[in-house]
N, C-alpha and C positions, 0 to 999 in steps of 0.2 A: 773727174766731168763724163759725163755720157752721157746725149740725148737719142733716143730710139722714137723712131714714126712711124706709124699705124692706123688703117683706115681708108687707105686707098683701093681705088679697083676702075672697073668698067661700068661706068652709068650714062645714060641715054639722055639729049639735051632738055632740059627742064626738070632734072635731077635734081638728088641734096647726097652731102656724103658728110660725114665727119671725121675730120683727119684729127690723132690724138700725139700726143710729146711727149714720152715719159723723160721726166730728168732725175738725175742723181749726179750726188759725191759731192754739190756745192748748193748754199743755203737758197734753192728754187725761189721761196717767197719775196728773194729783195730783189729782186733782177728785172730789167725789162727784157721780153723776150718778143720774139721777131717769126713769122714765117717769110717764107720766099718761093720762089717758082721760077721753072726753069724749062723753057720747050726745046725741041730736037732746033738745032739753028739759030737759037736765037740767047740775048743776052740772060743771065739771071736778073729777075723782077721782083720787088719789095713788095709782099702782099699785104700784112698787117704790122702793126705793130702794140705791144701792150704792154704800160708801164707796172710797176709793183701795184700792189693792190688794188690792180684794175683802175687804178685812178682818172686813167687818160689810153685813149685807144687811136689810131692809124689807118688808114685803109690806104690801098693804091687806088687811083682813080678808076680802073678798069673792071673794079669788083667793088667799090661803094653800093651798098644799097644791100646787097648779095650776101656777101661774108661776115662773118662773125667770127672775133678772135676772141678766145676767152681762155680763162683758167682758174683751176682747183689747186691751190697751195696744200692743203691738208692733204694730197695726195701727187703733189711737185708732178702736176700735168698742165700740159696747156693744149686747144685745141684752135680747130677753124671749123664750121659752119657752114658749107659751102651751097646754097640754095637756088636752082635757078641757072643751075651750069649748063654752061655753053662750049661748045669745040673747040672754042679758043682758048677755055678755062683749060687745056691740057697739056699737062707737063710733067714734071717729078717736084712735088713738093720737100720744100723741108726745114727744120726748125732753128731756132741761132741763137743762142744767148751771145750777144754783141760786145759784151764787157768783157768776157774770157775766151773770143775769139773762136768757139766751138760750135761744129757743125752735126745734126743728124745725119744719116745716110740717106734716109730720103725716101720718101714714096710714091710713089706711080700713078695718079690718077689720066683716065682718061676719056675723055665725053662725046660720042658714037654713037652713033644709031646702026 
């Protein structure tokens, strides 16, 4: 089981980024997936959740209305579209398949002018 995140980088406040999480080694379409983030000196925070077949999504209060979680089961990939980014969104972002207790290595997002 492997998860590999990509798409992070440096962006100005108000900008957008799309993170990807490529999954392998398990039946991706059958599992709920999550995005988390961890900022320096802070606890890890749940950002978004998506169920199999995208029936349901859930967002943390701090990102509601700005972030969108989605999945493409045909290519085993999870996405996080982040709009109207703020400096407080700066963190390492991780994808997780909770049922298998597996995390990716993370991708750094820095929001700064």
